[in-house]
DRENZA-517890 format. One record per residue: residue in one letter; x, y, z of N, C-alpha, C, O in turn. Coordinates in steps of 0.1 Angstrom, whole numbers. Layout:
N
ATOM res  n.px  n.py  n.pz ca.px ca.py ca.pz  c.px  c.py  c.pz  o.px  o.py  o.pz
ATOM   A     X     Y     Z     X     Y     Z     X     Y     Z     X     Y     Z
...
END
This chain:
248
ATOM res  n.px  n.py  n.pz ca.px ca.py ca.pz  c.px  c.py  c.pz  o.px  o.py  o.pz
ATOM   M  1166  1753   483  1162  1733   481  1155  1732   493  1153  1741   501
ATOM   C  1151  1720   495  1145  1714   504  1144  1696   503  1145  1688   494
ATOM   G  1144  1694   515  1143  1674   514  1129  1672   516  1122  1679   522
ATOM   I  1125  1663   511  1112  1654   513  1110  1644   517  1121  1639   514
ATOM   F  1105  1635   522  1101  1620   526  1089  1615   533  1084  1618   544
ATOM   G  1086  1609   527  1068  1607   529  1067  1591   532  1069  1586   521
ATOM   I  1065  1585   538  1057  1571   537  1042  1571   537  1034  1577   544
ATOM   Y  1039  1562   527  1021  1564   529  1012  1544   527  1011  1535   518
ATOM   N  1009  1546   537  1003  1531   541  1006  1525   542  1004  1514   536
ATOM   L  1017  1530   557  1022  1518   565  1010  1505   571   999  1508   575
ATOM   P  1015  1493   569  1006  1478   571  1005  1482   592   996  1478   599
ATOM   G  1014  1490   596  1010  1493   611  1012  1501   620  1017  1511   615
ATOM   D  1012  1502   633  1010  1516   638  1025  1522   634  1036  1518   636
ATOM   A  1018  1534   628  1028  1545   617  1037  1554   631  1046  1562   630
ATOM   N  1033  1551   641  1043  1559   654  1055  1548   657  1065  1553   663
ATOM   A  1055  1536   655  1064  1533   655  1078  1528   645  1087  1520   648
ATOM   V  1076  1533   636  1086  1538   627  1087  1553   626  1097  1558   621
ATOM   R  1081  1559   630  1090  1575   632  1104  1578   631  1111  1584   623
ATOM   Q  1107  1569   648  1120  1572   645  1128  1567   633  1138  1575   629
ATOM   R  1126  1555   625  1135  1553   616  1133  1559   603  1141  1555   594
ATOM   A  1124  1570   598  1115  1579   593  1124  1590   595  1130  1595   584
ATOM   L  1126  1596   607  1137  1608   608  1153  1601   607  1162  1609   604
ATOM   L  1155  1592   609  1167  1588   602  1171  1589   585  1179  1594   578
ATOM   L  1162  1582   583  1162  1584   564  1162  1595   562  1170  1600   554
ATOM   S  1151  1602   570  1152  1617   565  1163  1624   567  1166  1633   558
ATOM   K  1171  1622   578  1183  1629   576  1191  1629   568  1199  1638   566
ATOM   K  1190  1620   562  1204  1617   546  1198  1624   540  1198  1621   529
ATOM   L  1191  1635   543  1187  1646   536  1192  1660   540  1194  1669   532
ATOM   R  1193  1659   551  1197  1671   560  1202  1684   554  1198  1695   556
ATOM   H  1214  1680   546  1220  1685   537  1215  1699   528  1221  1710   526
ATOM   R  1201  1693   525  1192  1700   513  1188  1711   526  1194  1722   528
ATOM   G  1179  1707   533  1174  1715   539  1180  1714   555  1178  1703   561
ATOM   P  1188  1728   561  1200  1728   574  1192  1736   585  1197  1738   596
ATOM   D  1175  1742   581  1171  1748   593  1164  1744   600  1164  1748   611
ATOM   W  1156  1735   596  1146  1732   607  1142  1715   595  1142  1712   583
ATOM   S  1140  1706   610  1136  1696   605  1119  1690   614  1117  1689   626
ATOM   G  1111  1687   605  1097  1683   610  1095  1670   604  1103  1664   596
ATOM   C  1082  1664   609  1078  1650   616  1066  1653   611  1064  1664   617
ATOM   T  1058  1652   607  1044  1641   614  1037  1632   609  1038  1629   598
ATOM   V  1030  1627   616  1028  1615   618  1012  1615   614  1005  1622   622
ATOM   A  1005  1608   605   986  1610   605   986  1594   601   995  1588   594
ATOM   G   972  1589   608   970  1577   608   982  1567   605   991  1567   614
ATOM   N   985  1560   593   995  1553   589  1007  1555   580  1014  1548   574
ATOM   H  1006  1570   581  1015  1579   569  1022  1586   573  1014  1592   581
ATOM   I  1034  1593   576  1045  1595   578  1048  1609   565  1049  1608   553
ATOM   L  1049  1619   572  1060  1631   561  1068  1638   570  1065  1642   581
ATOM   C  1081  1639   564  1092  1648   570  1096  1652   561  1095  1647   549
ATOM   H  1103  1664   567  1107  1676   561  1118  1678   567  1117  1677   580
ATOM   E  1135  1682   560  1142  1692   559  1142  1707   554  1144  1709   542
ATOM   R  1139  1715   559  1136  1731   555  1153  1740   554  1163  1741   561
ATOM   L  1149  1746   537  1160  1758   534  1154  1770   536  1154  1777   526
ATOM   A  1147  1776   549  1141  1787   549  1145  1796   536  1157  1796   533
ATOM   I  1136  1804   530  1135  1813   522  1123  1826   521  1124  1838   520
ATOM   V  1115  1818   522  1099  1825   524  1094  1825   537  1102  1819   544
ATOM   G  1087  1828   543  1080  1830   554  1091  1826   565  1088  1816   572
ATOM   V  1103  1832   568  1112  1826   575  1110  1818   588  1113  1806   590
ATOM   E  1106  1826   595  1101  1828   609  1088  1819   614  1085  1814   625
ATOM   S  1083  1817   602  1069  1809   604  1067  1796   597  1060  1787   602
ATOM   G  1075  1793   584  1071  1784   577  1072  1770   582  1066  1760   578
ATOM   A  1079  1770   588  1085  1750   592  1075  1744   584  1065  1750   581
ATOM   Q  1076  1728   580  1073  1722   578  1074  1710   586  1082  1709   595
ATOM   P  1064  1698   578  1052  1696   573  1046  1707   581  1049  1712   592
ATOM   L  1035  1712   569  1025  1723   574  1008  1716   577  1005  1705   571
ATOM   T  1000  1722   586   990  1716   585   979  1728   584   980  1740   586
ATOM   N   969  1720   580   957  1732   585   952  1732   598   957  1726   608
ATOM   D   940  1740   596   937  1743   616   935  1731   620   945  1727   626
ATOM   D   924  1720   619   919  1708   619   929  1695   617   927  1683   620
ATOM   E   941  1703   612   952  1688   611   948  1681   598   954  1671   596
ATOM   S   940  1684   590   926  1674   582   941  1673   568   942  1663   561
ATOM   L   947  1681   568   957  1679   555   971  1681   563   973  1686   574
ATOM   I   980  1677   554   995  1676   558   998  1680   547   991  1678   537
ATOM   L  1015  1690   546  1018  1692   529  1034  1694   537  1038  1701   546
ATOM   S  1040  1687   530  1055  1691   524  1059  1690   511  1058  1683   501
ATOM   V  1065  1701   516  1071  1703   497  1089  1713   497  1096  1721   504
ATOM   N  1089  1706   485  1104  1712   481  1102  1720   465  1102  1714   454
ATOM   G  1100  1736   468  1096  1739   464  1093  1754   466  1094  1759   478
ATOM   E  1090  1763   454  1087  1775   456  1074  1780   454  1072  1769   460
ATOM   I  1066  1784   453  1055  1791   448  1055  1805   444  1057  1814   452
ATOM   Y  1054  1806   434  1058  1821   430  1047  1829   429  1047  1841   432
ATOM   N  1038  1824   424  1026  1833   424  1018  1831   436  1007  1836   436
ATOM   H  1021  1824   447  1013  1826   462  1002  1837   466   989  1836   467
ATOM   K  1011  1849   467   997  1860   468   990  1860   460   979  1862   465
ATOM   A   988  1859   447   977  1858   439   970  1846   439   964  1844   429
ATOM   L   970  1837   447   966  1828   449   960  1826   463   951  1818   465
ATOM   R   965  1832   471   959  1834   487   945  1842   482   935  1843   489
ATOM   K   945  1847   473   936  1856   471   919  1847   464   908  1851   464
ATOM   L   922  1836   460   915  1824   448   910  1820   463   900  1812   463
ATOM   C   914  1824   473   910  1803   483   895  1814   493   895  1826   496
ATOM   P   885  1803   496   874  1817   501   875  1823   513   883  1821   522
ATOM   A   865  1833   511   870  1843   528   869  1839   535   862  1829   536
ATOM   G   878  1845   544   876  1841   559   890  1830   563   893  1827   575
ATOM   T   895  1826   550   906  1813   549   915  1818   551   922  1826   545
ATOM   H   916  1809   570   928  1812   578   943  1806   574   945  1794   577
ATOM   F   953  1813   569   967  1812   571   976  1811   585   978  1820   593
ATOM   K   980  1799   584   989  1798   598  1004  1807   599  1008  1813   609
ATOM   T  1011  1805   584  1021  1815   583  1022  1823   569  1012  1826   562
ATOM   Q  1036  1827   567  1038  1833   555  1040  1824   547  1038  1829   536
ATOM   S  1045  1813   547  1051  1805   539  1044  1807   523  1034  1812   520
ATOM   D  1051  1802   517  1043  1805   499  1041  1789   494  1036  1787   483
ATOM   C  1044  1779   502  1038  1767   498  1024  1768   509  1014  1763   504
ATOM   E  1023  1773   521  1006  1771   528   994  1773   518   984  1767   519
ATOM   V   997  1781   508   985  1781   502   981  1766   492   970  1765   486
ATOM   I   990  1758   491   986  1748   488   974  1740   496   964  1739   490
ATOM   L   974  1736   506   965  1736   514   953  1740   515   944  1736   523
ATOM   H   952  1748   509   935  1758   507   932  1756   496   920  1756   495
ATOM   L   939  1754   485   933  1748   473   931  1729   467   926  1726   456
ATOM   K   934  1721   472   935  1711   475   926  1701   481   935  1693   482
ATOM   N   918  1695   484   908  1689   490   917  1672   497   913  1664   505
ATOM   R   929  1670   490   936  1661   494   947  1658   494   949  1662   483
ATOM   I   960  1652   497   974  1655   502   979  1645   483   976  1633   482
ATOM   L   985  1652   473   985  1646   464  1004  1643   464  1011  1650   471
ATOM   A  1007  1635   458  1024  1634   454  1030  1644   436  1027  1636   427
ATOM   A  1034  1652   432  1038  1658   423  1050  1659   416  1058  1659   425
ATOM   R  1055  1660   405  1063  1667   406  1068  1681   394  1064  1679   382
ATOM   D  1071  1686   395  1074  1699   384  1073  1697   372  1073  1685   370
ATOM   P  1071  1704   363  1066  1701   348  1079  1696   342  1078  1687   334
ATOM   I  1088  1699   343  1102  1692   336  1113  1689   345  1124  1690   341
ATOM   G  1111  1685   358  1120  1680   361  1131  1687   370  1142  1682   372
ATOM   I  1126  1696   373  1137  1711   378  1143  1704   394  1155  1704   398
ATOM   T  1132  1700   401  1132  1697   414  1131  1680   412  1122  1675   405
ATOM   T  1140  1673   420  1139  1656   420  1127  1654   428  1120  1661   433
ATOM   L  1128  1641   427  1114  1635   436  1118  1616   429  1123  1613   419
ATOM   Y  1112  1609   443  1117  1592   437  1107  1587   445  1102  1592   455
ATOM   Q  1104  1576   438  1091  1567   448  1095  1554   448  1098  1549   436
ATOM   G  1095  1544   460  1096  1534   462  1087  1528   465  1076  1534   466
ATOM   W  1091  1511   469  1083  1501   470  1089  1489   474  1096  1483   466
ATOM   S  1088  1485   488  1089  1471   495  1083  1461   494  1072  1460   498
ATOM   S  1089  1454   488  1081  1439   487  1079  1434   502  1082  1422   506
ATOM   K  1077  1439   505  1082  1428   524  1066  1443   529  1059  1440   539
ATOM   Q  1064  1454   523  1050  1462   526  1044  1463   516  1043  1474   512
ATOM   P  1037  1453   507  1032  1455   492  1019  1471   494  1017  1480   486
ATOM   G  1014  1468   504  1008  1486   500  1015  1500   505  1009  1511   506
ATOM   T  1026  1498   506  1033  1514   517  1039  1515   502  1041  1506   493
ATOM   I  1039  1527   501  1046  1532   491  1055  1541   498  1052  1544   510
ATOM   Y  1067  1548   492  1076  1561   496  1081  1567   486  1082  1564   474
ATOM   F  1084  1583   493  1087  1596   487  1097  1600   491  1097  1601   503
ATOM   A  1108  1603   483  1122  1609   487  1128  1619   481  1130  1615   470
ATOM   S  1131  1630   483  1138  1636   478  1152  1635   466  1155  1640   455
ATOM   E  1160  1626   476  1169  1617   469  1169  1600   475  1163  1596   485
ATOM   L  1176  1593   465  1177  1578   467  1182  1574   475  1182  1562   479
ATOM   K  1188  1584   478  1196  1579   495  1192  1575   508  1198  1567   515
ATOM   A  1176  1584   511  1168  1578   519  1157  1570   515  1147  1570   522
ATOM   L  1160  1563   502  1151  1550   502  1157  1540   500  1151  1529   503
ATOM   N  1169  1539   495  1177  1529   491  1176  1516   503  1178  1504   499
ATOM   E  1173  1518   513  1179  1508   528  1162  1502   527  1160  1491   532
ATOM   E  1156  1507   524  1139  1503   528  1134  1494   511  1128  1484   509
ATOM   C  1139  1503   504  1131  1498   489  1137  1488   482  1149  1489   483
ATOM   D  1132  1479   476  1141  1472   467  1134  1478   452  1138  1476   440
ATOM   R  1124  1484   455  1122  1491   436  1117  1506   441  1109  1511   450
ATOM   I  1126  1511   431  1126  1527   434  1127  1531   416  1134  1526   407
ATOM   I  1117  1541   417  1115  1550   403  1117  1561   402  1112  1567   412
ATOM   A  1124  1570   394  1125  1583   396  1110  1589   394  1105  1586   383
ATOM   F  1103  1597   401  1092  1602   397  1091  1608   383  1100  1617   383
ATOM   P  1085  1609   372  1081  1612   368  1079  1628   366  1072  1635   374
ATOM   P  1085  1634   354  1085  1651   356  1069  1652   347  1064  1645   338
ATOM   G  1062  1664   355  1048  1662   350  1036  1656   354  1025  1660   351
ATOM   H  1038  1649   359  1027  1641   364  1026  1641   380  1034  1646   388
ATOM   I  1015  1635   383  1008  1634   398  1006  1621   402  1005  1614   393
ATOM   F  1005  1614   417  1000  1605   417   989  1605   429   990  1610   440
ATOM   D   978  1598   425   965  1597   433   963  1590   446   958  1579   444
ATOM   S   965  1593   457   962  1578   461   946  1573   469   943  1565   477
ATOM   E   941  1582   461   925  1578   461   921  1566   444   913  1557   443
ATOM   T   930  1571   434   934  1562   425   945  1555   422   948  1553   410
ATOM   G   950  1550   430   966  1547   429   973  1551   420   985  1548   420
ATOM   E   969  1560   409   977  1560   397   982  1570   396   976  1580   401
ATOM   T   993  1571   391  1003  1589   385  1001  1586   370  1006  1577   362
ATOM   T   990  1597   368   989  1603   354   995  1620   351   995  1629   359
ATOM   R  1000  1619   339  1004  1635   337   993  1644   338   982  1641   336
ATOM   Y   998  1657   341   992  1671   346   995  1676   330   986  1678   322
ATOM   F  1013  1676   329  1011  1691   321  1015  1678   305  1019  1667   303
ATOM   Q  1009  1694   295  1008  1689   282  1010  1701   273  1001  1709   268
ATOM   P  1024  1700   271  1032  1708   261  1030  1708   251  1034  1699   244
ATOM   T  1022  1719   245  1022  1715   230  1029  1716   215  1026  1715   203
ATOM   W  1047  1716   226  1058  1717   218  1063  1705   216  1071  1702   207
ATOM   W  1057  1694   226  1060  1681   221  1051  1674   210  1051  1662   210
ATOM   E  1044  1680   203  1039  1672   190  1054  1679   181  1057  1691   179
ATOM   G  1061  1668   177  1067  1673   165  1062  1673   151  1069  1671   141
ATOM   E  1053  1676   151  1049  1678   138  1045  1693   137  1048  1700   128
ATOM   K  1040  1696   146  1037  1718   147  1052  1725   146  1061  1721   153
ATOM   I  1053  1733   137  1061  1742   136  1058  1755   138  1052  1762   129
ATOM   P  1061  1758   146  1059  1773   152  1060  1787   140  1068  1788   131
ATOM   Q  1048  1796   141  1043  1801   131  1050  1821   133  1049  1831   126
ATOM   T  1054  1820   143  1053  1832   154  1068  1839   146  1079  1832   145
ATOM   P  1067  1852   143  1083  1860   137  1092  1861   152  1088  1861   164
ATOM   V  1102  1861   149  1112  1861   163  1113  1872   166  1117  1881   158
ATOM   D  1108  1876   181  1105  1891   186  1117  1892   194  1114  1889   206
ATOM   Y  1128  1895   192  1139  1897   205  1137  1908   213  1145  1911   222
ATOM   K  1126  1915   212  1123  1921   225  1116  1916   232  1121  1916   243
ATOM   L  1104  1910   232  1097  1898   240  1105  1887   246  1103  1883   257
ATOM   I  1115  1883   236  1125  1870   241  1130  1881   255  1124  1877   265
ATOM   R  1136  1891   257  1144  1898   265  1136  1901   275  1141  1899   286
ATOM   E  1123  1907   275  1111  1909   285  1111  1895   292  1119  1892   301
ATOM   S  1104  1888   287  1102  1878   291  1111  1868   302  1108  1862   312
ATOM   L  1122  1867   295  1139  1867   303  1137  1873   316  1136  1866   326
ATOM   E  1136  1882   316  1137  1896   328  1124  1889   337  1123  1885   349
ATOM   K  1117  1889   327  1100  1887   342  1104  1871   349  1102  1868   361
ATOM   A  1110  1864   340  1115  1848   344  1125  1852   355  1122  1845   365
ATOM   V  1136  1860   358  1143  1860   360  1139  1869   374  1145  1865   384
ATOM   R  1132  1878   376  1125  1887   386  1114  1880   395  1113  1883   407
ATOM   K  1106  1870   386  1099  1862   396  1106  1854   405  1102  1853   417
ATOM   R  1120  1846   398  1127  1839   411  1137  1846   422  1147  1841   426
ATOM   L  1133  1858   425  1138  1865   434  1127  1866   443  1130  1871   454
ATOM   M  1119  1862   443  1112  1862   457  1120  1853   469  1117  1841   470
ATOM   S  1126  1857   474  1131  1855   490  1132  1863   499  1130  1875   495
ATOM   E  1134  1864   510  1136  1869   523  1151  1866   532  1156  1870   543
ATOM   V  1156  1855   519  1176  1855   525  1180  1859   512  1175  1862   502
ATOM   P  1192  1858   516  1203  1860   504  1205  1854   498  1206  1842   503
ATOM   Y  1206  1856   483  1204  1847   474  1219  1846   462  1227  1855   464
ATOM   G  1223  1839   453  1232  1839   446  1231  1834   433  1220  1829   430
ATOM   V  1242  1834   426  1242  1828   411  1255  1824   406  1266  1830   405
ATOM   L  1250  1809   403  1264  1803   399  1267  1812   385  1258  1813   376
ATOM   L  1277  1817   383  1280  1823   374  1296  1816   363  1307  1821   363
ATOM   S  1292  1804   354  1304  1799   343  1310  1807   336  1321  1803   332
ATOM   G  1306  1821   331  1313  1824   330  1305  1828   308  1309  1835   299
ATOM   G  1296  1819   310  1290  1818   297  1281  1827   297  1278  1833   307
ATOM   L  1273  1830   281  1266  1837   276  1250  1838   287  1245  1847   293
ATOM   D  1246  1824   288  1233  1826   299  1236  1829   313  1230  1837   319
ATOM   S  1247  1820   319  1247  1827   332  1249  1837   337  1247  1840   349
ATOM   S  1254  1845   325  1261  1861   327  1250  1871   326  1249  1883   330
ATOM   L  1242  1865   319  1230  1870   312  1220  1870   322  1215  1881   325
ATOM   I  1217  1859   329  1210  1858   347  1215  1863   357  1208  1865   367
ATOM   A  1226  1865   357  1235  1873   373  1234  1886   366  1230  1894   375
ATOM   S  1236  1894   352  1233  1907   351  1217  1913   356  1213  1921   363
ATOM   I  1210  1903   348  1199  1908   353  1194  1904   364  1183  1909   364
ATOM   A  1196  1894   377  1195  1898   387  1202  1908   397  1197  1909   408
ATOM   A  1212  1915   395  1223  1921   399  1214  1935   398  1214  1944   405
ATOM   R  1208  1933   386  1196  1947   383  1186  1948   394  1185  1953   406
ATOM   E  1178  1940   385  1165  1940   391  1164  1938   411  1154  1941   417
ATOM   T  1177  1933   416  1174  1931   431  1181  1948   433  1184  1949   445
ATOM   Q  1184  1957   428  1190  1971   429  1177  1973   430  1171  1972   442
ATOM   K  1168  1976   417  1151  1979   420  1149  1976   435  1151  1983   445
ATOM   I  1144  1963   432  1137  1960   446  1145  1970   458  1138  1977   466
ATOM   I  1158  1971   459  1164  1979   470  1161  1993   467  1159  2001   477
ATOM   D  1159  1996   458  1158  2013   458  1137  2013   458  1132  2023   463
ATOM   G  1131  2005   454  1119  2003   459  1111  2010   445  1102  2018   444
ATOM   K  1119  2003   434  1119  2004   420  1116  1998   412  1115  2001   400
ATOM   S  1113  1983   420  1109  1972   412  1095  1969   402  1085  1974   407
ATOM   P  1092  1961   390  1082  1963   390  1069  1952   391  1060  1949   384
ATOM   L  1073  1946   407  1068  1942   414  1058  1950   419  1060  1962   420
ATOM   N  1047  1943   423  1037  1952   428  1035  1945   445  1041  1935   449
ATOM   A  1026  1952   452  1025  1952   470  1021  1931   469  1025  1923   478
ATOM   D  1016  1929   462  1014  1919   463  1019  1906   454  1011  1897   451
ATOM   G  1040  1906   449  1045  1903   441  1042  1901   433  1047  1891   429
ATOM   D  1032  1904   425  1023  1898   408  1037  1913   398  1043  1922   404
ATOM   D  1037  1910   385  1048  1914   377  1030  1926   373  1018  1926   371
ATOM   V  1041  1933   373  1030  1950   366  1039  1955   355  1052  1957   355
ATOM   D  1030  1956   346  1037  1968   336  1045  1979   340  1041  1989   347
ATOM   E  1057  1976   333  1070  1991   334  1061  2002   324  1065  2014   321
END
């Protein structure tokens, strides 16, 4: 968990608002106690409160590309970042070991987006005093002093400043109420899929834990996580050197 705070299209000198942005971002510091960063570009500001998980020594955000034409602040993990790096043009320079940096080289502009089903929180706000300015933050508390209109940024959507529109990018087929699954139940596939999902989320350079309520679901997750962690320690994990799942 990290904290992000951004202001898009301030009407005046963004540097004059930098200290205010840092104060608002500080309200999110409990989400990321390892690093606080702030980048001003033109009349935009991006702040980040970092919880270091991957690229611990080098992944401080906001991240920038070599010529600083792109700036990135992320609350989340890119589990397939090593595979995505292979898709970048030859000679692409990565400044850090952060899983998030790969986004800079796959996009030609900065966009605001939320994960498909809303696991990670994100809010968007506007101030009637600055009609052209848009605020983004991980939590409401960073916006309520500045904005008189705030919405929960919808899951599975992306905001593009070039068009000013928020559109859905996630179109799950299971939303179609008339579509009835026809595939027979495959318990072995369910087990393997669950194990793979847990294994993918063990990507970390720091210790991690599991909230165990005692119910079946959290007990299964804890059991699988413990077993897969031991495989990683013993060098028997079905993850290859690039962090991708391979057949056992």
